[in-house]
N, C-alpha and C positions, 0 to 999 in steps of 0.2 A: 775136204770137199773135192769133188771132181772138177778138174779144170782142163779146158781144151775145146776143140771143135770136132763135131762128128764122133767117130769111134776112137779118135786119138785123145783120150782123156787120161789124166794121171792125178793121183792124190796130192794135194798141196795144202799147206796151212796159210793163213793170212799173214802170219809173222813167225819168224824162227831165227835161230842163231847158228852160224856155220863159219868155220875158218876165221874166227875173230871178228865177224861182221854180223850186224843185225840186218836181216833181209825181210822184205815185205812186198806184197802186191800193192802197186800204186793204184788205189781205188778211184782216184780222180780220172783215170784213163779207161776205166771199164764203162760199158761192156765191149767196146770195139777193139781194145788193145790190152793184152795181158802183158804187163810190164813189171819186172822185178827191180826194185831199188835196193842198194846196200849202203850201210853207214858204219863208220868206225869210231865215231865220236858221239857221246851222249847228247851234245848240243844239237847235232843234226837229227837225232831221234826226237828230241823235244820239238824241233821245227816241223818234223813230219807229222807229229800229233797235232800241232797247232794249225797247220795248213790242210789237214784232213787227207794227207797221203794215206794215213790209216785212221779209221774211225770205228765207232761202235764201242761201248763202254768196256766190255771184257778184252777186246783186242787192244784198246788203248792201254788197259792195265798191263797186258803182256808186253807191249812195246815199252812201257815205262820200266818194267822189270828188266828188260834187256838193255835199256838205256843206262840203268843203274849198274848193270853188269859191265858195260863198257867203261863207265866211270871208274869202277873198282879196278878193272884190268889195266886201265891206262894211268892209274895212280892219281886220279883227280880227287879234289876235296869232296867227300860224299855229301856233306851238308849243302854245299853250294850246288852240286849236281841235283840233289833232291829238290831244292828250292826252284831250280830252273825247270825241271820236269813237271813239278806240281803246278807251276804257273802256265803250262801250255794250254790247258783248258779247265774251266772252273766247275762244270756241272757234274761230270761222270765220277761217281764215288770210287769206281775200280782203279782209277788213276792214283788216287791217294792211298788206297788200300795196298796197291802193288808196291809203291815206294816204301811204305812202312814195313811191308813184308821183307823187302830187300835190305833195308837198314837193319832190321832185327837179325836176319840171316847172316849178314856180313859181320855184325858184331859178334855173332856166335861162330865165326870162322868157317862158315859154309862156303865152299868154292863158288865164286860168282856165277859161272855158267850153270852149275848144278842148281843153285837157288832160283835162277830165272827159268830154267827149263822145268823145274818142279812146279813153279807157279803156273806156267803156261799149260802144263799137263793137267794140273788140278782143274783149270777152266774147262778143258776138253772133257775130262771125266765127269765134271758137274753137268755139262751140257748133255752128255749122253743120258744121264739119269733124269734130267729135266725132260728129255724126249720120251723116256719110258713112262714117266708119270703123266705127261700131257697127252700122249697117244691113247692112253686108257680112256680119255674123255671123248674120243672120236669114234663115231659109228661108221659103218659102211655108207658111202655116199655123202659124207660130211662136207659142208661148204664152210670155209674159213676166210675171214678177212684179216689182213695184216696192215701194218703201217710202218713206213721207213724200212730199214734193213736190220733185222736181228737174226741173221743167218750166220754161216761160217765166216764170212768176211768180217763180221762185227765181233766174233767171239773166238778167234783163232781157228776153230773148226766146229762143225756140227750145227751150232746156233743155239739161241734161246727160244724165241718165238717160232722159228722154223724147225727146231729139233723135234717137237711132237708131230709136225706135219711130215717130216722126213721119215720118222719111225713108223707112223701110220701107213705111209706109202710103201715103205719096205715090207710091212706086214701084209701087204696086199689089199689094204682098204682103198676104195675109190674116193680119193680126196680131191676137192677142187678149191683153188685159192684165188680170192679177189685181192689184187695187189694195188693199193693206192699209190699214186705216183710220188707223193711226198714232196711237194714244193717247199722251198725253192730249189733245193739241190737234187731233187729227183732220185733219191736213194732207193725208193721203192721200184720205180720203173727201170732204173739203170742197174741196180745191184740185186735186189730181191728177185726180180723177174729173171735176171741172168743166172742166179743160183738155181732157181726152180727149173729153168731150161736145161742146165747142165745135168740135173738129176732126173729129167723126164717127168716132172710133176705137172699135171694140167693146171693152168692158171690163165687169168686175164688181167691186164693192167687197166685200171680205171682212174679217171681224174679224181682228185681229192673231193671236189664238190659233188661227185656222184655217189659218195659213200652212203649217205642217208637213203638215197633212192634204192640202191641194191640191198641195203639192210632191210628196208621195208618190203622189198620183193621176196626176201627169204634168205637169211644167213643163219647158220647154226651156231656160230660162235665167232668172237673176235679175240685174237691173241696178239699182243704187242710185247716188246721188250721194255727195258727201263734203264735209265742212266743213273738214277739215285732214288732210293726208297726211304722215306722218313719213318721214324719209329711208330707212327700211327697209321702207316699204310698209304699216305699221300705219296705220289711218285712223279718224277720228272721223266718225260720221254719226248721224242721228236715233236715239234710243233704240229698241231693238228690232231694229236691223240685225244685231247680233252673233249673235242666235239664228238668223236666216235664213241667215247664212253657215255656221254650224255644221251646220245641217240640210242645206244644199245640198251641203256636202262629204261628209256621210254618204251622201247619195243620188246622189252623183256628178253633180250639176247644175252647169253652169258658172255662176260667180258673178263678175260684172263690176262695176267701179266706174268711173263716168263723171265726169270732172272736168277742168277746164282746168289749165294749168301754174300759175296763180296760187294754186291750192289746195295745192300741195306746199310743205312747210316743212322745208327742209334743216337748219335750226338745231335741229330736234327729232330726236334720234337714233332714237327709237322711240316707240311709243304712250304709254309712261309719262310722256313729256314734254308730252303734250297736256293742257291744262287743260279740265276738264269743267264746263260751266255747270250749276248747279242753280237751278231756278226755284221759284216759290211753291207751297206745299202746295195752295192753292185750285184750281190747274189739275187736280189729281188728285181732290180731295174734292168738287169742285163740277162740275156740268154746267150751263153758263150761269149763271143766278142761283139755281139750286136745289142745295142741299147733298144729296149722295147717300151720303156716308160718315157713320157715327155721329158725333155731336158728342162731341168728346174724343179721337177717333182722329186721330193725326197721319199725315203722308205724306212719303215721300221722292220727289223729283222731278228726277232727272238728265235734262237735255235731250238728251244724247248718250251713246253708248257707243263704245268703241274695239274694232275688230275686228283681230286679228293678221293680218299679211300672208299667212300660210300658208293662209288660207281664200280668198284672192283668186286667181281664174283670170287676170285681167288688168285693167289700167287703160286705159280708153278715153280718150285725150287728143287734143287737136288735132294732135299730132305723130305719132299712130298708137297702136297698142295695145301696151302694155308689160307684160311679166311683172314680178312683184315684184323679181326679181333684176336687172332691166334699168333700174330707176329711176335708177341713177347717171348714166345718159345725160342726164337732165334738168338736171343741174348745169351 
């Protein structure tokens, strides 16, 4: 992705490995501060995943792979390291997929950095193909609605939901993006809008509650990412996705989910088997350091919701676009 201000932009990934360190953009400090953090121990990488220094399922997977790389290079017990990293966050399947990939690669004597670099590059290559398949769905003047951030920050580079938008824009199509703010952490407003701004892609930020209004006014399609996709096509994504899917079906707006193969969890029969992460009350009751809810009022804060497969038009993967009933092919 392009990172910087004005004309002084350079290509950068969300997470990478260099000189014995895992490096990543601290996404908590965007959009106002581009800050790079570095880690030399896998436990610090696990903490970075837990506290959302890095977020987005594929980027979490890449960070997990690099965390396992550090554990191997530092001579740590790999089972203990794997357990610690897996426990960082419960919903995103890529986290578990990446740890299993690294354990298998290390058992087969693949050099740790090569195994992790290969994993991260596979994500990037998959996202490019997702972009190609998804861009074919977009006509000149297409209007798209997104939710949360499924761009390069969330996927090492390129993006899942943003990949088709980027490709269509690069192909010269006049694409416009409605970016829902994505309460309570505002990943849409702070991260997706920032990415689109870096690329010069026209867009507007809208409050989550205005999504139905703008969909009724005229949206050509909705594209979102996913953190885990069950065997029947039910999928978990950032809280607020379910409502968009229901409204899209009511208004007959195509609703697509963009995700790589690593996001599919065939051990989960349906969405009821997906564990939903709950985060702190303060993410809801506070804005920055200021409390906005009455003192004494509690809050419920699920980070994700599950959307049934019947609301999905298709899954845009690196292997093509699949209808929910076609997911069995992925096995």
